[in-house]
C-alpha positions, 0 to 999 in steps of 0.5 A: 504448548505454541507452536512455531512454523516458517512458510516458504510459500502462503500454498502452505498455510490453509487459506480459510485459516490465514484470511479468518485472522486477516478479515475482511476489510483488507484486500492486500493481506487475504490469502488469494492475493499473497498467493496470486503473487507468489503463483505468478512468479511476481513475488519470489527468490529470482526477483529478490522477494523469498517468502518466509510466512510465520505462522503460530498454532496451538494444537490444531488452530493457527492462533496468530501469522505473520506476512513475512520476506527475506529481500536481497534489495529495497525495491518495491518498499515504499520505506527507503533505507537505502541510505542504511544499506550504503552506510553498512556497505562502506563500514564493510558489513551486508544489509541485505539479506534482511527481513521485512513484514510488509505486502510486497509492492503495496504501501497501504497501512494495515496489519502486521500481527495477524492475531485470532484475539485482538488483545492477546499480547502474549502471542503477538510477542512469541510471533514477534520473537520469532521473527527476530530468532529468524532474522539471527539464524538466517544472518539478515542484518534486521527485521523491518515491519513496514505499514503497521496499524497505529494500534500495533506501534505500542507493542513494537516501540515497547519491544524494542524496535524502532519507529519510523514516521512519514505521511501519505495522503488520503481522501475521506468521506463526510457523507457527502451526497455527490462530487459537487457536495465534495467541492462544496467544501473547497475554497473558490480558487480551488474550485474552479482549478478541480472543475477546470481539470474536469471539464477539459476531459470532457471537452477531449471527448473521454468517456469512462467506463468502470469493470468490476473484477468479475467481468474483467477478462483475458482480454481486457486485461492485457490492454490494460496491462500494455497502458502500465507496463508502457507508463512504467517503462517511460520510468526506467522500470516494469511493472510490478505485477505481472499480467498474469497476476491481474488475471489471477487476483481478478479471478480469485478476489473479483469482489476486491478488484475494480477497473476504471478505462478510458476511452476516447472514440470507444478506444481505451487510451488509459486506465487505472486499478484499484483495489477495494474493501466495504470501508476503503478505495485503493489506488495502485496502477496507472498507465496511459497512452500518450499525454493527455490534459489532467487525464490522470487526475481525472482517472486515479483521482476524481473518478475514484472520488465519484466512486467513493461517494455512489459506494458509500466508501469512507476513505480513499488511498491513491497510494504514496507521495504526491504533493498534487494530490492536497489542491484536489481534497487529500490531507496527509495521513501519517504511516508507520514502519518499525525497525531492528537491527542487530548490529547495536552501533548502527541501531544507535545512529538510526535512531538518532537519525529516526528522530530528526527526520520525525521532527521533519516529518512533523513540521512537514504535515504542518506546512501542508495542513496550511495549504489544503484547498478547504474552506477555513473555519471562518468560512472563506469562499 
């Protein structure tokens, strides 16, 4: 017999059992990350994120799980459905609350159906059905599975969910020996542009310091958080995660976090926060105390590429959006989401919308491919 449970806090689930489903190659799904998010208050009902994590046990063994939240808004998801919410409101219907399977504030693709046996389609179906049943029981308008892996898409589509396509820009390590080895794959014009960016930062006197999680003390986090907060507030927002979260997560998974600090005359003027696995680097948060020529590109992109080459990481995901990443060697990669809507008429209309939107994304990615900085196969220099 399978036993389905809804959990209002990740701490209700044994850390080792959850992490056994996640594996070691994705830091954001780890129990420690999700618990730090909830314990710090960054993710809470007061902030519009009410945990509803699902688990399935067979006897005493945890067979499957899904990170899940009941949402009262669409902030912090990076799959934009504001137009859907507005359409519901205009029709006199409620779009919120809704259920969202995602890592809060983290647009990084990873598994959403966490299974002890990857090929266990029966348990996967039970897990998804539990999510749909919870949506109906709690009068949620919809269930959204954000940034699943491509391998999960056929199952989600067959189960009747609507598939939405988007794209991000990722960097891939082709066994580069050094940054210059990477730049050698660029055309001369694009190569000169990157070198000019890096030269301007160096000539300004700014130097960089890397700190891994185990060595980031409370004072350093205060400095980093102040820089991040300033940049968020200039955009009229506050950081998604608070300072308590960052201190907690660097203590709980020190091997999974990296901070790169830019210093001028030994004084921190900018910082970027990264997460990492053995395979990948993930750029997340950036902040500075002012405007410095090319410093954002250097801190968030070039320093990250340097780190990947030195440590042998194969993929660098710097976050969402940003066409300026293309000229710096990041290529378009498809990202996905899956959606179930209780209202059949709205589901039909959104299905048509997603079909048209997907074709637009395809054209957009094709156009970008013709503007990458890399030499063409004929050997353009």
